[in-house]
C-alpha positions as CSV (number, residue, x, y, z in Angstrom):
1,M,93.0,-58.9,195.6
2,E,94.9,-61.4,197.8
3,D,98.1,-60.7,195.9
4,L,97.7,-57.0,196.4
5,K,97.3,-57.5,200.2
6,L,100.4,-59.7,200.2
7,Y,102.5,-57.1,198.3
8,F,101.4,-54.4,200.8
9,L,102.3,-56.6,203.8
10,N,105.7,-57.4,202.3
11,A,106.4,-53.7,201.6
12,F,105.4,-52.8,205.1
13,A,107.8,-55.5,206.5
14,M,110.6,-54.2,204.3
15,I,110.1,-50.6,205.5
16,I,110.2,-51.7,209.1
17,S,113.3,-53.7,208.4
18,F,115.1,-50.8,206.8
19,T,114.2,-48.6,209.7
20,E,115.8,-50.9,212.1
21,V,118.9,-51.1,209.9
22,D,119.0,-47.3,209.7
23,M,119.0,-47.0,213.6
24,F,121.8,-49.6,213.8
25,L,123.9,-47.7,211.2
26,K,123.3,-44.4,213.0
27,L,124.5,-45.9,216.3
28,L,127.5,-47.5,214.6
29,L,128.4,-44.2,213.0
30,L,128.2,-42.4,216.4
31,I,130.5,-44.9,218.1
32,V,133.0,-44.8,215.3
33,S,133.0,-41.0,215.3
34,I,133.6,-40.8,219.1
35,G,136.4,-43.4,218.8
36,Y,138.1,-41.4,216.0
37,T,137.8,-38.2,217.9
38,I,139.3,-39.7,221.0
39,N,142.1,-41.2,219.0
40,K,142.8,-37.9,217.2
41,W,143.0,-36.1,220.6
42,W,145.3,-38.7,222.0
43,N,147.7,-38.5,219.1
44,L,147.7,-34.7,219.2
45,R,148.4,-34.7,222.9
46,N,151.3,-37.1,222.5
47,K,152.7,-35.3,219.5
48,N,152.6,-31.9,221.3
49,G,154.7,-32.9,224.4
50,G,152.1,-34.8,226.4
51,K,153.1,-37.8,228.5
52,P,153.3,-40.8,226.1
53,S,152.1,-44.2,227.4
């Protein structure tokens, strides 16, 4: 019975751990997406006659 309790405790800790990783990956994806979009807009603006830096 003690082993079963230990297995459930470890599974619970793993689920919490994956949830935190999932939130980090979502935040990372959001930041990368925003950066890509800004870069794409910047390149289109410069290509279409905008003021290059």
